[in-house]
C-alpha positions in Angstrom: -12.8 -160.8 15.4 -12.6 -164.8 14.2 -16.8 -165.1 14.7 -18.1 -162.3 12.1 -15.0 -163.4 10.0 -16.5 -167.5 9.2 -20.0 -165.5 9.1 -18.7 -163.8 6.3 -17.4 -166.9 4.7 -21.0 -168.6 4.8 -22.7 -165.9 3.5 -20.6 -166.1 0.3 -21.4 -169.6 -0.4 -24.4 -170.8 -2.9 -26.5 -173.8 -2.6 -26.4 -176.0 -5.3 -30.0 -175.2 -5.7 -28.8 -171.4 -6.3 -26.0 -172.4 -8.6 -28.3 -174.4 -10.8 -31.5 -170.8 -11.0 -28.8 -169.0 -12.1 -27.5 -171.0 -14.4 -31.0 -171.4 -16.1 -32.1 -168.0 -16.1 -29.0 -166.4 -17.1 -29.2 -169.8 -20.0 -32.5 -169.2 -20.7 -33.2 -165.9 -20.3 -37.8 -165.3 -19.9 -39.1 -163.6 -23.1 -40.7 -160.8 -21.1 -42.3 -158.8 -24.0 -45.0 -161.7 -24.3 -45.1 -162.0 -20.5 -46.1 -157.9 -19.8 -47.9 -158.2 -22.6 -50.0 -161.2 -21.0 -50.3 -159.7 -18.1 -51.5 -156.2 -19.1 -54.0 -158.2 -21.6 -55.6 -160.5 -18.6 -55.9 -157.3 -16.1 -58.2 -154.7 -18.7 -59.8 -157.9 -19.3 -60.9 -158.1 -15.9 -61.0 -153.8 -15.3 -63.7 -154.3 -18.4 -65.9 -157.4 -17.0 -66.0 -155.3 -13.5 -66.8 -152.2 -15.2 -69.4 -152.9 -17.3 -73.4 -152.4 -16.5 -75.8 -155.6 -15.9 -79.4 -155.8 -16.0 -81.4 -158.4 -14.2 -84.2 -159.7 -15.7 -87.6 -160.8 -14.2 -89.6 -163.9 -15.6 -91.7 -161.9 -18.1 -88.4 -160.8 -19.7 -89.1 -156.7 -18.3 -85.8 -155.2 -16.5 -85.7 -155.1 -13.0 -82.9 -153.0 -12.0 -79.2 -152.2 -13.6 -76.3 -152.5 -11.7 -73.4 -150.4 -12.2 
């Protein structure tokens, strides 16, 4: 019974790093709107570059094949 109580007490204690991180996140909340906007713009650009069809040309400028 004593061992279980000691384990619970140890879990409640925070490390110095966790306290510092919590204080930083409280003092400087992240600007999530701009971050989410940046993430969606990047993912849309990647999708459009993957879906765009590309053409290969030979030495004379004639189309060889079209990749989709």
